[in-house]
KEMARFI-787677 format. One record per residue: residue in one letter; x, y, z of N, C-alpha, C in turn. Coordinates in steps of 0.1 Angstrom, whole numbers. Example, Ala and Ser with C-alpha at 12.3 -4.5 7.8 and 13.67 -1.06 7.14 Angstrom:
  resn    nxx    nyy    nzz   caxx   cayy   cazz    cxx    cyy    czz
     A    132    -57     78    123    -45     78    132    -33     78
     S    128    -22     71    137    -11     71    129      0     79
END
This chain:
  resn    nxx    nyy    nzz   caxx   cayy   cazz    cxx    cyy    czz
     M      8    -12      0      0      0      0      9     13      0
     K     20     12      8     29     24      9     35     27     -5
     K     39     16    -12     45     17    -25     36     24    -35
     I     23     20    -34     13     25    -43     11     40    -41
     K     11     44    -28     10     59    -25     22     67    -31
     I     34     61    -29     46     68    -35     45     70    -50
     I     40     59    -57     39     59    -71     29     70    -75
     I     18     71    -68      7     81    -71     12     95    -69
     V     20     97    -58     25    110    -55     35    114    -66
     T     44    105    -70     54    108    -81     47    111    -94
     I     37    104    -98     30    106   -111     23    120   -110
     F     17    123    -98     10    136    -97     20    148    -98
     S     32    146    -92     43    156    -92     47    159   -107
     L     49    148   -114     53    149   -128     43    157   -137
     L     30    154   -134     20    161   -141     20    176   -138
     L     24    180   -126     24    194   -122     35    202   -129
     V     46    195   -133     58    202   -138     55    211   -150
     P     48    205   -161     45    214   -172     36    225   -169
     I     27    223   -159     18    234   -155     26    246   -149
     S     36    243   -141     44    254   -135     52    261   -145
     V     58    254   -155     65    260   -166     56    269   -174
     Y     44    263   -178     35    271   -186     30    283   -179
     A     30    283   -166     25    294   -158     34    306   -158
     K     46    305   -164     55    317   -165     48    328   -173
     T     49    340   -168     44    351   -176     53    355   -187
     N     48    362   -197     56    367   -208     68    375   -203
     Q     65    383   -192     75    392   -186     87    384   -180
     Q     83    372   -174     94    364   -168    102    357   -179
     V     96    353   -189    103    346   -200    112    357   -207
     M    107    369   -209    115    379   -215    127    383   -207
     Q    125    384   -194    135    388   -185    147    378   -185
     E    143    365   -184    153    354   -184    161    354   -198
     E    153    357   -209    160    357   -222    169    369   -222
     N    165    380   -217    174    392   -217    186    390   -209
     Q    185    383   -197    197    380   -189    207    372   -197
     T    202    362   -205    211    354   -213    218    362   -223
     N    210    371   -230    216    378   -242    223    390   -237
     A    221    395   -225    228    407   -221    243    406   -220
     A    248    394   -219    262    392   -219    269    397   -231
     K    262    397   -243    267    402   -255    260    415   -259
     I    266    426   -254    259    439   -257    259    442   -272
     S    268    436   -279    269    439   -294    257    434   -301
     E    249    425   -295    237    419   -301    224    426   -296
     R    226    437   -288    214    443   -283    215    458   -285
     N    204    465   -283    204    480   -284    208    486   -270
     G    214    498   -272    218    505   -260    216    520   -262
     I    217    528   -251    216    542   -252    228    548   -245
     L    234    559   -251    245    566   -244    239    580   -240
     L    242    584   -228    238    597   -223    251    605   -220
     D    252    617   -227    264    625   -225    262    634   -213
     V    265    628   -201    263    636   -189    275    644   -185
     A    286    643   -194    297    652   -192    294    666   -197
     R    288    668   -209    284    681   -214    270    685   -211
     C    262    675   -207    248    678   -203    245    671   -190
     P    250    676   -179    250    668   -166    235    665   -162
     L    233    653   -156    221    649   -151    223    644   -136
     T    213    645   -128    215    641   -114    212    626   -114
     K    215    620   -102    212    606   -100    197    603   -103
     Y    189    611    -97    174    609    -99    170    610   -113
     E    176    620   -121    172    621   -135    176    609   -143
     I    188    604   -140    193    592   -147    184    580   -144
     E    180    579   -132    171    568   -128    157    569   -135
     Q    153    582   -137    141    584   -145    142    578   -159
     V    154    580   -165    156    575   -179    156    560   -178
     I    163    554   -169    164    539   -167    150    533   -166
     A    141    540   -158    128    535   -156    119    534   -169
     Q    123    542   -179    116    542   -192    122    533   -202
     M    134    527   -199    140    518   -209    134    504   -208
     N    127    501   -218    121    487   -220    132    477   -223
     P    134    467   -214    144    457   -217    142    448   -229
     Q    130    449   -234    127    442   -247    134    450   -259
     R    137    462   -257    143    471   -267    158    474   -264
     F    161    476   -251    174    480   -247    179    472   -236
     S    193    469   -236    198    461   -225    209    469   -218
     Y    213    480   -222    224    487   -215    223    503   -217
     L    228    510   -207    229    524   -207    244    528   -205
     I    250    536   -214    263    541   -212    262    556   -207
     L    270    558   -196    271    572   -191    284    578   -195
     H    284    588   -204    296    594   -209    300    605   -199
     L    311    601   -191    314    609   -179    325    619   -180
     N    332    618   -192    344    627   -193    345    632   -207
     D    347    646   -208    349    652   -221    357    665   -219
     D    360    672   -230    368    684   -229    362    695   -220
     E    348    695   -219    342    706   -212    341    703   -197
     H    339    690   -193    336    687   -179    339    672   -176
     V    343    670   -163    345    657   -158    333    655   -148
     T    324    646   -150    312    644   -142    314    634   -131
     F    324    626   -132    326    616   -121    335    622   -110
     Q    331    621    -98    339    625    -86    350    615    -83
     S    362    619    -86    374    611    -84    383    616    -73
     K    387    608    -64    397    612    -54    410    616    -60
     I    413    608    -71    426    611    -78    426    624    -84
     L    415    629    -90    414    642    -96    411    653    -87
     G    407    650    -75    404    660    -65    392    668    -67
     N    382    662    -74    369    669    -76    357    663    -68
     V    360    656    -57    349    651    -49    341    663    -43
     G    328    662    -45    319    672    -40    317    684    -50
     A    323    683    -61    322    694    -71    308    694    -77
     P    303    706    -81    289    707    -86    287    700    -99
     N    275    695   -102    272    689   -115    281    676   -117
     T    283    669   -106    291    657   -107    283    645   -100
     L    288    633   -103    282    621    -97    292    615    -88
     S    289    612    -76    298    606    -66    298    590    -68
     T    308    584    -62    308    569    -62    295    563    -57
     E    290    570    -46    277    565    -41    265    566    -51
     D    266    577    -58    255    580    -68    256    568    -79
     L    268    565    -84    270    555    -94    266    541    -89
     Q    269    539    -76    265    526    -70    250    525    -70
     A    243    536    -66    228    536    -65    222    534    -79
     I    228    541    -89    223    541   -103    225    526   -109
     T    236    520   -105    239    507   -110    229    497   -104
     A    226    498    -91    216    490    -85    202    492    -91
     D    199    504    -94    186    507   -100    185    501   -114
     A    196    502   -122    197    497   -135    195    481   -135
     R    202    475   -125    201    460   -124    186    456   -121
     K    180    464   -113    165    461   -109    157    462   -122
     H    161    470   -132    153    471   -144    159    463   -155
     H    168    454   -152    174    445   -162    182    452   -172
     I    189    463   -168    197    471   -177    211    471   -171
     I    221    470   -180    235    471   -177    239    486   -177
     L    246    490   -166    251    504   -165    265    504   -168
     I    269    511   -179    283    511   -184    289    525   -182
     P    299    527   -173    306    539   -172    315    541   -184
     D    315    554   -189    324    557   -201    333    569   -197
     F    346    566   -195    355    576   -191    365    577   -203
     D    363    587   -212    370    587   -224    384    593   -222
     T    394    584   -226    408    588   -227    414    581   -239
     P    426    585   -244    434    596   -239    431    609   -245
     G    421    610   -255    417    622   -260    405    628   -253
     H    400    640   -256    389    647   -250    392    649   -235
     C    404    652   -231    408    653   -217    412    667   -212
     E    406    677   -219    410    691   -215    405    694   -201
     A    393    690   -198    388    693   -184    396    685   -174
     L    399    673   -177    406    664   -168    420    670   -165
     L    427    675   -175    440    681   -173    439    694   -165
     R    429    702   -167    427    714   -159    426    710   -144
     L    418    700   -141    416    695   -127    430    691   -122
     L    437    683   -130    450    678   -125    460    689   -123
     N    459    699   -131    468    710   -130    466    717   -116
     Q    454    717   -111    451    723    -99    456    715    -87
     H    454    702    -88    457    693    -76    470    686    -77
     N    475    684    -89    488    677    -90    495    681   -103
     P    500    694   -103    506    699   -115    518    691   -120
     K    526    686   -111    537    678   -115    533    666   -124
     L    523    659   -119    518    647   -126    512    652   -140
     A    504    663   -139    498    668   -152    508    670   -162
     R    520    676   -159    530    679   -169    536    666   -174
     K    537    656   -165    543    643   -170    534    635   -180
     I    521    636   -178    512    627   -186    505    635   -197
     R    508    648   -199    502    656   -209    509    655   -223
     M    501    652   -233    507    652   -247    504    666   -253
     D    491    670   -252    488    684   -256    476    688   -247
     N    470    699   -250    459    705   -240    447    695   -239
     Q    445    687   -249    433    678   -248    437    663   -248
     T    449    660   -248    453    646   -249    463    641   -239
     L    461    630   -233    470    623   -224    481    616   -232
     D    493    616   -227    504    609   -233    503    594   -232
     Y    497    588   -242    494    573   -241    507    565   -244
     T    518    572   -247    531    565   -248    538    564   -235
     N    533    570   -225    539    571   -211    533    561   -202
     N    541    552   -196    536    542   -186    529    549   -174
     Q    534    561   -171    528    568   -160    513    572   -163
     T    510    574   -175    497    577   -179    488    565   -177
     V    493    553   -182    486    541   -180    482    538   -166
     K    492    540   -157    490    538   -143    479    548   -137
     F    480    560   -141    470    571   -137    456    567   -141
     V    454    563   -154    441    560   -159    436    547   -153
     K    444    538   -150    440    525   -144    434    528   -130
     E    440    538   -123    435    542   -110    421    548   -111
     I    419    556   -121    405    562   -122    396    551   -127
     D    399    543   -136    391    532   -141    388    522   -129
     G    398    521   -120    395    512   -108    385    518    -99
     E    385    531    -98    374    538    -90    360    535    -96
     L    360    536   -109    347    534   -117    343    519   -116
     S    353    510   -117    349    496   -116    343    493   -102
     Q    349    498    -92    343    496    -78    329    501    -77
     A    327    513    -83    313    519    -82    303    512    -90
     C    307    505   -101    297    499   -110    299    484   -111
     S    304    477   -101    308    463   -102    297    454    -99
     D    286    458    -92    276    449    -87    266    446    -98
     Q    271    439   -109    263    436   -120    267    422   -125
     K    258    415   -132    261    402   -137    271    402   -148
     Y    269    412   -157    278    414   -169    283    428   -169
     P    293    431   -161    298    445   -161    307    448   -173
     Y    306    460   -178    314    466   -188    319    480   -184
     L    330    484   -191    336    497   -189    340    502   -203
     M    336    514   -206    340    520   -219    353    528   -217
     M    364    525   -225    377    531   -223    379    544   -231
     G    372    546   -241    374    558   -249    380    555   -263
     G    390    563   -266    397    561   -279    391    570   -290
     D    383    579   -286    376    588   -296    385    600   -300
     E    387    601   -313    394    613   -319    407    616   -312
     V    416    606   -312    429    607   -305    439    613   -314
     A    445    624   -310    455    631   -319    468    622   -320
     G    473    622   -332    485    615   -335    484    600   -335
     S    472    595   -335    471    580   -335    477    573   -347
     G    477    579   -358    483    573   -370    498    572   -368
     T    504    581   -363    519    581   -361    523    571   -350
     H    515    571   -339    518    563   -328    508    552   -325
     S    504    546   -336    493    536   -336    496    524   -326
     K    509    519   -327    512    507   -319    512    511   -304
     A    517    523   -301    516    527   -287    502    529   -282
     L    493    534   -291    479    536   -287    472    522   -284
     M    475    513   -293    469    500   -291    474    493   -279
     N    487    495   -276    493    489   -264    486    496   -251
     Y    484    509   -252    477    516   -241    463    509   -238
     F    455    507   -248    442    501   -246    443    486   -242
     N    453    479   -247    454    465   -243    458    464   -228
     Q    466    473   -223    469    473   -209    457    477   -201
     L    449    487   -205    437    490   -198    427    478   -198
     N    426    472   -210    417    461   -211    421    449   -202
     E    434    446   -202    438    435   -193    436    438   -178
     Y    438    451   -174    435    455   -161    420    453   -157
     E    411    458   -166    397    457   -164    392    442   -164
     N    398    434   -173    394    420   -173    397    413   -159
     H    408    417   -153    412    412   -140    402    417   -129
     Q    396    428   -132    386    434   -123    372    427   -125
     G    371    419   -136    358    412   -139    350    420   -149
     F    356    430   -156    349    438   -165    353    435   -180
     R    344    436   -189    347    436   -203    348    451   -207
     T    354    453   -219    357    467   -222    352    470   -236
     V    350    483   -238    345    489   -251    353    501   -255
     M    355    503   -268    362    516   -272    356    520   -286
     W    358    533   -289    354    538   -302    364    533   -313
     N    359    534   -326    367    528   -337    377    536   -344
     D    375    550   -344    381    558   -354    397    560   -352
     S    402    555   -341    417    556   -340    424    542   -342
     I    416    533   -346    421    519   -349    425    518   -363
     T    438    514   -366    443    513   -380    440    499   -385
     K    441    497   -398    438    484   -405    447    473   -399
     H    460    476   -397    469    466   -392    472    470   -377
     N    467    462   -368    468    465   -354    469    452   -346
     D    473    453   -333    474    442   -325    465    444   -313
     L    453    451   -315    444    453   -304    437    440   -300
     S    435    438   -287    429    426   -282    415    424   -288
     D    413    411   -292    399    408   -298    389    408   -287
     K    393    409   -274    383    409   -263    376    422   -262
     I    382    432   -268    376    446   -267    365    448   -277
     A    353    451   -273    342    454   -282    344    468   -288
     I    340    469   -301    342    482   -308    329    489   -311
     T    328    501   -307    317    509   -310    320    517   -323
     Y    314    513   -334    318    519   -347    309    530   -351
     W    314    542   -351    306    554   -354    309    560   -368
     A    321    559   -372    325    563   -386    339    560   -389
     Q    342    555   -401    356    552   -404    363    566   -406
     G    357    576   -411    363    589   -413    361    598   -402
     G    355    594   -391    352    603   -380    342    613   -385
     A    344    626   -380    335    636   -384    340    644   -396
     N    350    639   -402    357    646   -413    349    644   -427
     T    349    655   -435    342    654   -448    351    658   -459
     A    363    663   -457    372    667   -467    377    655   -475
     S    376    656   -488    380    644   -496    394    640   -494
     G    403    650   -493    417    647   -491    420    638   -478
     L    413    643   -467    414    635   -455    408    621   -456
     L    397    620   -462    390    607   -464    398    598   -472
     R    406    603   -482    415    594   -490    425    588   -480
     K    431    597   -472    441    592   -462    435    582   -452
     Y    424    585   -447    418    576   -437    413    563   -443
     F    409    563   -456    405    551   -462    417    541   -463
     S    429    547   -465    441    538   -466    445    532   -453
     N    443    539   -441    449    534   -429    439    531   -418
     R    427    536   -418    417    534   -407    410    521   -409
     A    407    513   -399    401    500   -399    387    501   -404
     T    383    493   -413    369    491   -418    362    481   -408
     V    349    479   -410    342    469   -403    348    455   -405
     A    352    452   -418    358    439   -421    371    437   -414
     D    378    448   -412    391    447   -405    389    443   -390
     L    377    446   -385    375    444   -371    365    433   -368
     I    363    424   -378    353    414   -377    354    404   -365
     H    366    403   -360    369    394   -349    365    400   -335
     H    362    413   -335    358    420   -323    342    420   -322
     P    337    420   -310    322    423   -309    320    437   -314
     L    311    439   -324    309    452   -330    295    458   -327
     I    296    470   -323    283    478   -319    282    489   -330
     N    270    490   -336    268    500   -346    263    513   -340
     A    272    523   -340    268    536   -335    269    547   -346
     N    264    543   -358    265    551   -370    262    565   -368
     E    273    574   -370    272    588   -367    261    595   -375
     A    258    591   -387    248    598   -395    234    593   -391
     H    232    582   -385    219    576   -382    216    576   -367
     N    226    573   -359    224    570   -345    227    581   -335
     Y    232    593   -340    235    604   -332    224    614   -331
     L    222    619   -319    211    629   -317    216    640   -307
     N    216    653   -311    219    663   -302    207    665   -292
     I    210    666   -279    199    667   -270    191    680   -273
     S    197    690   -278    189    702   -282    178    699   -292
     D    180    689   -301    171    685   -311    158    679   -305
     L    158    675   -293    146    669   -287    135    679   -286
     S    138    691   -288    127    702   -288    120    703   -302
     D    125    695   -311    119    695   -325    111    683   -327
     P     98    683   -325     89    671   -326     90    664   -339
     A     91    671   -350     91    665   -364    104    657   -365
     F    115    663   -361    128    657   -362    129    644   -354
     V    124    645   -342    124    634   -333    115    622   -338
     A    103    626   -344     94    616   -350    101    609   -361
     D    109    616   -370    116    610   -381    127    601   -376
     F    134    605   -365    145    597   -360    139    584   -355
     I    128    584   -347    122    572   -342    117    563   -353
     K    111    569   -363    106    561   -374    117    553   -381
     Q    128    560   -383    139    553   -389    146    543   -380
     F    145    546   -367    150    536   -357    143    523   -358
     N    130    524   -361    122    512   -362    123    505   -376
     Q    128    511   -386    128    506   -399    141    502   -405
     D    152    509   -402    164    507   -410    171    494   -406
     N    182    490   -414    189    478   -411    201    481   -402
     P    202    473   -391    213    476   -382    227    473   -388
     Q    228    467   -399    241    463   -405    246    474   -415
     N    239    486   -415    244    497   -423    254    505   -414
     F    267    504   -418    278    511   -410    282    523   -418
     N    289    533   -411    294    545   -418    308    543   -422
     L    310    541   -435    323    538   -441    326    548   -452
     I    339    549   -456    343    559   -466    340    553   -480
     N    334    560   -488    331    556   -502    343    560   -511
     N    351    551   -516    363    554   -524    360    557   -538
     Q    347    557   -542    344    561   -556    343    577   -557
     N    337    583   -547    336    598   -547    342    604   -535
     W    349    596   -526    356    601   -514    347    610   -505
     T    336    603   -502    326    609   -492    323    598   -482
     N    317    602   -471    312    592   -461    299    586   -466
     N    299    573   -465    286    566   -468    281    559   -456
     P    270    565   -450    265    559   -438    256    547   -440
     D    254    543   -452    246    531   -456    254    520   -462
     S    266    518   -457    275    507   -462    270    494   -455
     Y    263    486   -463    257    473   -457    268    463   -455
     Q    269    458   -443    280    448   -440    273    435   -436
     K    270    427   -446    263    414   -443    270    405   -434
     E    284    406   -434    291    396   -426    291    399   -411
     V    285    410   -407    284    413   -393    272    407   -387
     A    274    398   -378    262    391   -372    258    398   -360
     T    251    410   -362    247    418   -350    233    424   -353
     D    225    426   -343    213    433   -343    215    446   -334
     G    227    448   -329    229    458   -319    231    472   -324
     Q    224    481   -318    225    496   -322    227    504   -309
     L    235    515   -310    237    524   -299    231    537   -303
     V    221    542   -295    216    555   -297    224    565   -288
     C    231    575   -295    240    584   -287    233    598   -286
     L    231    602   -274    224    615   -271    235    624   -266
     W    240    633   -275    251    642   -271    246    656   -267
     G    254    662   -258    251    675   -254    262    685   -259
     G    258    698   -260    268    708   -264    273    715   -252
     K    283    724   -254    289    732   -243    279    740   -236
     N    278    740   -223    269    747   -214    254    745   -218
     Q    252    734   -224    238    731   -228    230    726   -217
     G    218    731   -215    209    726   -205    201    714   -210
     N    192    709   -202    184    697   -206    170    699   -203
     N    161    692   -210    147    693   -207    143    678   -204
     M    142    675   -192    139    661   -188    126    656   -193
     E    116    665   -194    103    660   -200    104    656   -214
     Q    112    663   -222    114    659   -236    123    647   -237
     L    133    646   -228    141    634   -228    134    621   -225
     I    126    622   -214    118    610   -210    108    606   -221
     Q    101    616   -227     92    613   -238     99    606   -250
     F    111    611   -253    119    605   -263    122    590   -260
     I    126    587   -248    129    573   -244    117    565   -245
     K    105    570   -240     93    563   -241     90    559   -256
     E     91    568   -265     88    566   -279     98    556   -285
     L    110    557   -281    120    547   -287    116    533   -283
     N    109    531   -272    105    518   -267     94    511   -276
     T     87    520   -283     75    515   -290     77    509   -304
     P     74    497   -306     76    491   -319     66    496   -329
     L     68    494   -342     58    498   -351     46    488   -350
     P     34    493   -354     22    484   -353     24    470   -359
     S     31    469   -370     33    456   -376     42    447   -368
     Q     49    453   -358     58    445   -350     51    441   -337
     S     39    446   -333     34    444   -320     30    429   -318
     S     26    422   -328     23    408   -326     35    400   -323
     Q     46    404   -330     59    397   -328     64    399   -313
     V     62    411   -308     67    414   -294     60    405   -284
     S     47    402   -286     39    395   -277     44    380   -276
     K     50    375   -286     55    361   -286     67    359   -277
     V     74    370   -275     86    370   -266     96    358   -270
     N    100    359   -283    109    349   -288    121    356   -293
     S    130    349   -301    142    356   -305    139    367   -315
     S    129    366   -323    126    377   -332    120    389   -325
     S    114    387   -313    108    398   -306    118    408   -300
     I    130    403   -299    140    413   -293    150    417   -303
     E    148    414   -316    157    419   -326    157    434   -326
     S    168    440   -327    170    454   -327    168    460   -341
     Q    162    472   -342    161    478   -355    170    490   -355
     S    174    495   -367    183    506   -368    175    519   -371
     F    182    530   -372    175    542   -373    184    552   -381
     S    178    563   -386    186    572   -393    180    586   -393
     N    188    596   -396    183    610   -397    192    617   -406
     S    187    628   -411    196    636   -420    199    650   -415
     K    195    653   -402    196    666   -397    209    668   -389
     I    216    656   -385    227    657   -376    238    666   -382
     G    243    675   -374    254    684   -378    267    678   -375
     S    277    687   -371    290    683   -368    292    679   -354
     I    285    668   -350    286    663   -336    295    651   -337
     T    302    648   -326    311    637   -326    309    627   -315
     G    316    615   -316    314    604   -307    322    607   -294
END
């Protein structure tokens, strides 16, 4: 009799298993799938907020995160350093408590809030270029070190081991502030670095050292593409955010030169590639006040192909933002929201923009409800109004 009871209980338990699996909500399934895919940010959409030139408070950043639908976006990059301002409070730089900055505690709280919303929080501390504000701070608090690691007014000397040590210490502060994540990333910079063609090997060595350091901290790394040459020894572990082969340059003479030495998408195929197409994916925060422009941007975001990268056209020596790269296995796009010097922000417009980015086209709504691999495919976007803004 006892054996019969055991058999009955076992059979009843087995019958209950599919019921409990079936009982999962679409949201639970979506969240589990997102956690699996979040490890590869190159396959997902992200948003970059330029809080260096358009500072936001902890509360305002958390408002943005609250509007990011994890079906559409898996990560948020905070651009913390540029020529105009350093937004991260660093003990090394001596700007703890400075106005319009984020403390370590702020970043820890933002990271925790992002994790709660299934979003990866990625700190972006751009070096060795775009460091004018950083060098001003260092001149005040440690002028001797500033002289040692300065290449020019905007650039750190990436050929100097002292510079590598200095940047590792700042990146270490950021790593500690944003470490409480399942898949932590840190963006190292590499945007518009002066002299990179002449000192390409030293520059790649600079980023390889920073990457190795962050890997030991448990972080994966990301950098911009435009200072990477065709022949390089950059670690394949580094994800590349590709905004334009020619950068923001339009002169045919310069584009001829860059076509010969700057890496194409094909040259970087062994890296995780993120499409940050300058002509399609960039938006000045000031343009959020233009409803027609924003509507067009969002429409294109929902329609275009994410494999259209910004490469140099060697037929007429212009930039071609619609260079289709079929060999790139990615659906990932990065929406970059850039601010200008002394530019304010309108949180209501920003929040509305994020809300609208979340919304698929009507034809896609049935796909989203299925919560399968096609439901989280990222779409690309374009616009024709972007001026001379840079990554």
